[in-house]
C-alpha positions as CSV (number, residue, x, y, z in Angstrom):
1,M,-5.1,1.7,-17.6
2,R,-6.4,0.0,-14.7
3,L,-3.8,-2.7,-13.9
4,F,-2.9,-5.2,-11.6
5,V,-0.1,-8.0,-10.9
6,A,-1.3,-11.5,-10.8
7,V,-0.5,-15.3,-10.9
8,N,-3.0,-17.0,-12.5
9,P,-3.8,-21.0,-11.3
10,P,-4.1,-23.4,-14.0
11,T,-7.5,-24.4,-15.4
12,E,-7.4,-27.9,-13.6
13,A,-6.7,-25.9,-10.0
14,V,-9.9,-23.4,-11.4
15,Q,-11.8,-26.4,-12.2
16,E,-11.2,-27.9,-8.5
17,L,-12.5,-25.3,-7.0
18,V,-15.3,-24.9,-8.7
19,D,-16.5,-28.4,-8.2
20,A,-15.8,-27.9,-4.3
21,A,-17.9,-24.3,-4.3
22,A,-20.7,-25.7,-6.6
23,P,-22.7,-27.5,-4.1
24,L,-22.0,-24.4,-1.8
25,R,-23.5,-22.2,-4.2
26,E,-26.9,-23.7,-3.7
27,L,-27.0,-23.3,0.0
28,P,-29.8,-21.1,1.0
29,G,-29.3,-17.2,0.8
30,A,-25.8,-18.0,-1.4
31,E,-27.7,-16.5,-4.5
32,R,-27.4,-12.9,-2.4
33,L,-23.9,-13.3,-2.7
34,R,-22.4,-11.8,-6.0
35,W,-20.2,-14.5,-6.9
36,T,-17.1,-13.7,-9.3
37,E,-16.7,-15.0,-12.8
38,V,-14.5,-18.0,-12.8
39,A,-12.6,-16.8,-16.0
40,G,-11.4,-13.8,-14.0
41,W,-9.9,-16.1,-10.7
42,H,-6.2,-15.0,-10.2
43,L,-3.9,-14.4,-6.9
44,T,-3.2,-10.7,-7.0
45,L,0.3,-9.8,-6.3
46,A,-0.4,-6.0,-6.4
47,F,-3.1,-3.5,-7.6
48,L,-1.6,-0.8,-9.3
49,G,-4.8,1.1,-10.1
50,D,-5.0,3.6,-13.0
51,V,-1.4,3.8,-14.6
52,P,-0.7,6.0,-17.5
53,V,-0.2,4.3,-20.7
54,T,3.2,6.1,-21.3
55,D,4.1,4.1,-17.8
56,V,3.8,0.8,-19.0
57,P,6.6,0.1,-20.9
58,A,9.0,1.0,-17.6
59,L,6.5,-1.2,-15.7
60,Q,6.9,-4.1,-18.5
61,D,10.9,-3.9,-18.3
62,L,10.7,-3.7,-14.5
63,L,8.8,-6.8,-14.2
64,A,10.8,-8.6,-16.6
65,R,13.7,-8.0,-14.4
66,I,11.5,-9.1,-11.2
67,A,10.5,-12.5,-13.2
68,A,14.5,-13.2,-13.5
69,E,15.4,-13.1,-10.1
70,H,12.3,-15.3,-8.5
71,G,12.0,-18.8,-9.3
72,A,8.8,-20.7,-10.0
73,H,7.2,-22.7,-7.1
74,R,4.7,-24.9,-6.2
75,L,1.1,-23.9,-4.7
76,R,-2.1,-25.2,-4.2
77,L,-5.8,-23.9,-3.7
78,A,-6.8,-24.5,-0.2
79,G,-9.1,-23.4,2.4
80,A,-11.3,-20.3,2.3
81,G,-11.9,-17.3,4.8
82,T,-13.5,-14.3,4.7
83,F,-13.0,-10.5,4.8
84,G,-15.5,-9.2,7.4
85,D,-18.9,-9.1,5.7
86,R,-17.6,-8.0,2.6
87,A,-16.0,-11.1,0.3
88,L,-15.3,-14.8,0.5
89,W,-12.0,-16.1,-0.5
90,A,-10.2,-19.2,-1.3
91,G,-6.8,-19.8,0.5
92,V,-3.5,-21.0,-1.1
93,D,-0.7,-23.1,0.6
94,G,2.4,-24.7,-0.6
95,E,5.6,-22.5,-1.1
96,V,3.9,-19.3,0.1
97,W,6.6,-17.6,1.1
98,A,8.2,-17.7,-2.3
99,L,4.5,-16.0,-3.7
100,R,4.9,-13.4,-0.7
101,R,8.6,-12.6,-1.7
102,L,7.6,-12.2,-5.3
103,A,4.7,-9.8,-4.2
104,E,7.2,-7.9,-2.4
105,A,9.5,-7.6,-4.8
106,V,6.4,-6.3,-7.1
107,R,5.4,-3.7,-4.5
108,A,8.6,-2.5,-3.9
109,G,9.7,-2.4,-7.4
110,V,6.7,-0.4,-8.9
111,G,7.0,2.1,-6.1
112,E,10.9,2.8,-7.3
113,I,9.6,3.6,-10.6
114,G,6.6,5.8,-9.2
115,V,3.7,3.5,-9.6
116,E,1.7,3.5,-6.3
117,T,0.2,-0.1,-4.9
118,D,-2.8,-0.3,-3.1
119,E,-2.5,0.2,1.2
120,F,-3.6,-3.4,2.2
121,G,-0.7,-6.0,2.9
122,F,-0.2,-8.9,0.6
123,H,-2.6,-11.7,1.8
124,P,-2.9,-14.5,-0.8
125,H,-6.5,-15.3,-1.6
126,L,-8.7,-15.5,-4.7
127,T,-11.6,-13.9,-4.3
128,L,-14.7,-16.0,-4.9
129,A,-17.7,-13.8,-4.0
130,R,-18.6,-10.6,-2.7
131,T,-21.5,-9.2,-0.8
132,G,-22.1,-5.7,-2.1
133,S,-21.4,-2.3,-0.1
134,A,-22.3,-2.4,3.4
135,R,-23.5,1.3,2.5
136,G,-26.9,1.8,2.8
137,R,-27.7,-2.0,4.3
138,R,-29.3,-2.3,7.6
139,R,-27.3,-3.8,10.5
140,A,-29.6,-7.1,10.0
141,E,-28.8,-7.3,6.6
142,Q,-25.0,-7.0,7.3
143,R,-25.1,-9.9,10.0
144,G,-26.9,-11.9,7.4
145,A,-24.3,-11.2,4.7
146,A,-21.7,-11.9,7.3
147,A,-23.2,-15.4,8.3
148,Q,-23.6,-16.2,4.8
149,L,-20.0,-15.9,3.9
150,Q,-19.4,-17.9,7.3
151,Q,-21.3,-20.3,6.4
152,V,-19.8,-20.9,2.5
153,A,-16.5,-20.2,4.1
154,A,-17.0,-23.2,6.4
155,G,-17.8,-25.7,3.7
156,L,-14.7,-24.9,1.6
157,D,-12.5,-25.1,5.0
158,G,-11.4,-28.6,4.1
159,F,-10.8,-28.2,0.7
160,R,-7.1,-29.0,-0.9
161,G,-6.7,-28.7,-4.1
162,A,-4.0,-30.3,-6.2
163,E,-0.5,-28.9,-6.4
164,W,0.4,-26.9,-9.2
165,E,3.4,-24.6,-10.3
166,A,3.3,-21.5,-10.3
167,A,6.0,-20.4,-13.4
168,E,4.9,-17.0,-14.7
169,F,3.1,-13.9,-13.7
170,H,0.9,-11.3,-15.5
171,L,0.3,-7.8,-15.8
172,M,-3.4,-7.5,-16.0
173,H,-5.8,-4.9,-17.5
174,S,-9.2,-4.9,-15.4
175,D,-12.0,-3.3,-17.7
176,T,-14.6,-2.0,-15.0
177,G,-17.3,-1.0,-17.8
178,F,-20.8,-2.2,-17.7
179,G,-21.2,-5.6,-16.0
180,P,-18.5,-7.5,-14.1
181,S,-14.9,-6.8,-14.5
182,R,-13.3,-8.2,-17.4
183,Y,-9.4,-8.8,-17.4
184,H,-6.8,-9.4,-20.0
185,S,-3.5,-10.0,-20.2
186,V,-1.1,-7.1,-21.3
187,G,2.1,-9.3,-20.5
188,V,3.3,-12.2,-19.4
189,W,6.7,-13.3,-17.4
190,P,8.0,-16.8,-16.7
191,L,9.8,-17.3,-13.6
192,A,13.3,-18.1,-13.3
193,R,14.4,-21.6,-13.3
194,W,17.7,-22.4,-11.7
195,E,19.4,-26.0,-12.0
196,A,20.1,-27.8,-8.7
197,P,23.7,-27.6,-7.5
């Protein structure tokens, strides 16, 4: 199973971003971008890749323990940026330190049970669009794609959605068959709630 661990923003937060991005999708050249499906928007904590079904129960036990050790926290979708000429993303602010600690715990924990994560460090973001592979594209096309991404990112630079509570995280299955990837939750764990002293 192709799996990843993610925090899914609530519907209201997603809709705010949809509304903010809508005019940018009408910019000249924006139709060349491959916009991700709104239903799949998420904040990836760790990409696990292909995991044998037999390893999933141990993974679920581990994630339950991690959830019990990390508290719910406040986030908001805010700003935007690009990964070179490859992808456009929306950023996150608020208690990002708590999201980062959660991601680090997930990455360390899955490594201890023999599941590898991607080699990239954690960068909290929500992917909005991709340009496709740079392989086979001419330099002019690559520059054009990078400029298009920068233009759209600049249009979202001042975006700050409403604050929301990250109260749970999911183990997600990525179905990469024909067409765009589809994501399905394999399990969900609520984050801890501690009473104030």
